[in-house]
N, C-alpha and C positions, 0 to 999 in steps of 0.2 A: 514594484512587485504587485502582482494581481492579488485580489481578495478571494478569488475562487481557486480551489486546488485544481491540478491538471486532470484531464480526462483519464489518463493512464499513467501509473507510477510504479517503479519497482525498487526494492531495497538492495538488490544485487548490483554491485558496481560493473559487472560485465554486461548488464542489460542495456539496450539502447534507450530504455525508458527511465533510467536512473538519473536522478537529479539531486545532487548533494545539498544544494542551497535550500531546497524545499524540505528535504528530510531533516536538516539542522533546525529549521523553523519549527518543525513538529506538526505532524499530520495524524489525525484520527480517522478511523473507519467505522461506520455503522453499516452492518450487513443484515438485511431483513429486520431492521430496527434494533439490532443487538450490537453493542460495542465489541469489536474484535481487537485483540492485541497481537495476534500472530499472523498478521497479513504480510505475505512476501511481495505480492503484486496485486494490483486491481485495475479494472477497466469499467468506467461508468457507462459509456455508450454501449458496450456489449453486455453489460450486466453480469460480471463475474469477479470473483476474488480467488486468489491462490493462497491457501493457508498452509503453514508448516504442520506436518503430521508428527507431533511429539518431538522427541529429541533424535529421531532416526536420521541418518545421513546416507546419501547414495555413494557409490564407489569413488566419486570425485570429491567427496567431502562436503557437498552442498546439502541443505536440508531437503528431506523428502516432502513433497507438497501434494495437496489435494485441491482440485479446481472445482468450486461451487458456483452455481448460477442463482441470481436473485437481485434485489435491489441494493445498490451500492451508494452510500452517502459519505463522501470524504469531506472533511472539515479541518481547518487550521486550529490547533490547540491553543495558540496564543493570539494576541492582537497583532495587527500588522506592524512591522518595525517602522519607527519614525525615520524618514529620510531627509 
């Protein structure tokens, strides 16, 4: 497994950028130098994050999100697993 997080990742299983193995390993996001815990999706190369907006849901039951632009720094929360 790679030591660097993917360029783009989403927590929604319906997204083409969803990766269960990486999410189980644990990934953290720093956005503009601040730790964010409500990130639904991010893209490093395009410089944006999609954050959930409180506990509000859309009519399909998905969290309402806000897309913000800035510096995105993903990192793994734990050490690489021994293989």
